[in-house]
N, C-alpha and C positions, 0 to 999 in steps of 0.2 A: 504494500500500500504506500501511500504518500508518507513522507516524514512530516509530522505535525509540529510546527515550530512553536517553541515557548510553552509547551503543554506539560502538565505534571500527571504522573500516574497516581491512581488512588486505590487504596487497599481497604478491604472491610476489616472491622475489628471483631473480636469475639462477641458472640451473642447471636441468637437465632433471628431476632425480630419476628419470631413466628407468631406471636400473639397479635400482631398488627397486620392489617391488610397489605398484601404484596403490592409493590408499585410505587408507593410514596408519591413524590412529585410526578404527575402524569406525564410530564415531558422529560423527566430526568434520563440522561443517557442517550438522548435523541440522536445526536450526531457523533456518537462515540463508538467507533468500530471495535468489535470484539475480535473478529478474525483479522490477523495481521498477515501481510504478505512479505514482510521483511523481518529477519530475526531481531533487529533492534526495535521493532515496533510491536513486540509480543504482548505488551501490557495495554489494557484499555486506557484511553485517555478521556477526559481531561477535566480539571476543575475550572479552567478558564472559560469565559463566556464564548470566545471564538478562537479556534485554532486554525491557522492558515497553513494549508499543505505547502510543502517545499516543491517549487516548480521543477527542480532538477530530477525529482523522482515521480512526477505526475504521469509520466508516460505520454506527455503531449507530443503530437506529431501533426502531420498534414492531413490526417483523416478528418472527414467532415463531421460536424457535431452530431448529426443523427446516427452516423456509423459508430461513433465513439459511445454514444448512449446505449446503442444496441449491444456492443461488445461488453459493456459493463454488467449486463444482465447474467452473464455466464460466470459462475463462481470460480471456475478454473482459470479464467483469464488472468487472475491475479498472480498465478504462478506457472502458467504455461509459457515456455520459452522456445522460440523457434530454434531448431538445431543449428542453424548457421549464425545465430546471434551471439554465440560464445565460441571463440576460437582459442584453444589452449595456448597458442604461441603469440597471441596478441600482447603487445607491450602495454601494461597498465600504469607503469611509473618508471622513472629513470633516476637513480641515485648516484651522483658523482660519476656519471657515464655508464653505470651498471644498470642493465635492464631488469625490471621486475615483470615477469610474465603472468598471464592469466592463470597458468597452471600453479604458480607459486601462491597466488592469492587464494585459489580454490583449495589447495592443500592446507593452507593455514586456517581457512574457515572450517574445513572438515575436522582438523585436529582440535580446534578450540570449541567449535559450536556444532559439530556434525550431528551428534546424537539429538541435541535439542531441536536443531533445524529440521531433522528428519521426522521427529515426533510431531512437530508443528505441521509439516507438510502432509504427512500421512493422515493426520486428523482432518485437515481440510479436504483431502480427497474422500475420506470416509463420509464426511458431512455432505459434500457435494453429491455423492452417490445417493444419499438418502433424499436430498432435495429433488434430484432428478426422478427418483422412484415415485415420490409423492406428487410430482408435477408442480412444485412451488417455484415461482419465478417472479420477476418484476419486469414491467415494460418501460420503454423510454419515457412514455407519458407519465407513468407513476413516479419515475425518478425525478422528472421535472417538477411534479406537484410537491414531492417531498422536499426538494431544494427550496422551493418558495416557502414551505412551512418552516424550514430551518432558518431562513433569512428573517422571517417574521418573529420567530422565537428569539433570535439573537438581538433583533432590534428591541424587543420587549425587555430582555435582560440588561441591555445597555441603558435603556431608559430608567429601569428600576435602580440600577447601581450608580449611574452617573448623572441622571437627569439630562439636561441639555448640554452638559459640559463636554461629553465625548459621544460622538455618533459612531455607528458601525462603519460608515464610509471613511471617517477620519482614522479609525483604528486600522482599517485595511490599507489605507494609503501609507501609513507608517511602515508597513511591511511590503510596500511596492506593488500593491494590488488595488483594483477598484472592484465594484460589485460584480461586474460582468466577468472579470477574470477569476474571481473567487467562485462564482457559480460554475464556470468552466472547469475549474480544478475539481470541484465535487462531481461534476458530470462525467469526467473522464477517470475518476477514481473507482476502480472495480470494487474496492472495499466498501464504498458507500452503498453500492447495490447489495453486496454481501450482507451488510448490516440489516438492510430492509428484509432480505430473505430469511435471515436468522430470526428476526422478530416475528415474521409470519409463521415460520416453522414452529416456534415455541407457542404462539397463540393458537395455532391449529391443534397441536398435541394437547394443549391445556383444555381445548374445547371438546375434543372427541374421545379422548382416552379415559380409561378408568381412573378414578381418584379414590384415595382412602382418607378417612378422618380418624385421627388418633389423639390420645393424650400421652404426654411423656413426663418423666421426672429425670432431671439431669443432676448428677452428683459428681464429686471429684475423685472419690476413692471407691475401690471395689468393696471394701467393708461397708461403707454407707449404702452402696447400691444393693448389696445382698440384704441388708436390713430393710430397705424399702421394699424390695421384691418379696421378702418373707411376709411383711405386713399386708401387702397387696394381695398375695395369695391366700392369706388368712381372712380376707373379706373386708379389710379396711377401706374406707371411702378414698378412692384414688384422687379425687379433686382436692380433698383436704391434705392428703399426703403430699401432693404437689405444692400446695401453698406453704406447707411447713418445711419441706425438705429440698425442693428443687432450687438449684443455683441459677436457673434460667428465669430471671425475674419477670421477663415479658410474658412468658407462658404461665408461670406459677400463679400469677394473679388471676388467671382465667382457668384455674384447675388443671393446668398442664395442656390445655387444648390447643391444637394447631389448626390453621385453616386447611381445608381439603387440598391435596396436592397429587399430581401425577408422578409416576416413578421418575426419579432423577431431578425433581424440581424443589424438594423441600430445602430449607436453609440449614439442615442438620447433617447433610452428607449422604453419599450413596449407600453406605453400610446401613445407616438408619432407615433409608427408604426401602431397601431390600427386606429388612426385618419387619417393617410395617406392612408391606405388601404380602408377606408370608403369612400374616395372621388372617383368620377366616371368620370367626364368630365374634359378635359384640361381647365385650368383656374379656376376651382372650388377652393374656399377658405374654410378652416376649421374655426370653432369657435376657441376660445382660448384653447390651449392645455398646461396643466401644467405638468412639469416633474421636477425632482430634479435639473436640470440645470437652470430652469427659466420658462418663458412663451413663447410659440411658436405660430406663425401664419404660416400655411402651405398652399402652393399653389400647386395644382396638375398639373403635366406636362404630364404624360402618364403612361401607363401600358404595361409591356412587358409580353406577355402571355407565360407561361411555358409549356413544352411538357408533363410533368407529367409521363414520361416514368418510368418503373420499374427499380430498381437498377441494376439488372442483365444485362439489355440492355445497360447501360451506365457505367458499372463498369470500363472498360478499360480506358475510358475517365477520370473518376474521379481519378483513380490511377495515370494516366499520368500527370494530372494537379497538383496533390499533389507532384509529383516528382520534379516539377518545382517551385512550390510556396505553402508553407504550410501556413494555416491561422494564423494570429497573435493570441497569447494566450489570449489577452483581448477580441478579437472577439469571440473566442470559449467559454470563460467564460460567456460572455453576452448571447450567443446563448443557452448555457446549462441552465443558470438561467431563461431565458425568457421562455424556454420550460416548466419548472416547473410551472412558474406563469400562463402560458396560459392554462395549463392542471390541475390546482390545484383542480378543482371540481371532478376529478377522484381519488383523494386521500382522504381517510377517516381516520383521526387520532383518535385512541381510547385510547391513553395513558391518564390516569387520572392524573390530576394535584392535588397535595396535598396542 
């Protein structure tokens, strides 16, 4: 993807936020690509109101705007490279008369970043295959509409933050751009389209797949977890136990209850989701479930059966829902990463370690 100038990565802190509705600010994360197409862009961005893509990596060429917008709808465009675009003997630098060749650069990249880059790339291929299977895509017209929405959002953010002191146009001009060139950078950025497809994919799965509703109690030690589980199995009121024992304050105040979620979308991790979906009857209790947050005891409340309708039949509903409320970027990142983990057996890594 493009390099986004002057942007900061943001990381979530511990805590499930599970007792609160997902989504937060309905437009949060709107222009923040989750999928990167460059190893140095692996983290989602940004806390800044506007991040201007670096022209040198925008992929700008003499292609007509409509052709560029069409190319951006294909998720693999971001990492497909024409075979003749890289020549191993190309000179990429000269140091005091000594040539540095493309083969030297690639060898260094593989040695330092090879495994991480390959994992990132194979995840993109895996996700693209699923998008293709489901028939999820975006059109050039939809990209244009989203660009206008982003511009309107940025104008509103500048107005809220700076009043009339700083305009969007003034900010862009400081970085050598005007509004038209900024739109063109978004238009030709394949990752901008990828973000839209990722949002649609998540919204679609959330709409048509089975969901479970559970309560949970989170504690820090196995001793505490065993004590909680013993009381729950003896018939103690689970909601009261959660209020008294859970260190997840957000859900404890609601009796440990989480909003219904599809597999891979809860804020508590894939191990938690798998354990929750393995429960079948209301009132069933899990064994101890360990996640990076601590140790959980899960109580099954119920299952909401999904319609499993094909994407084409619910596309209008998905798009209308996203016009009102975009998924939070942390939810999308979690969904994307969990999909890789849940399908890792379909990826065979053949890169040899030295």
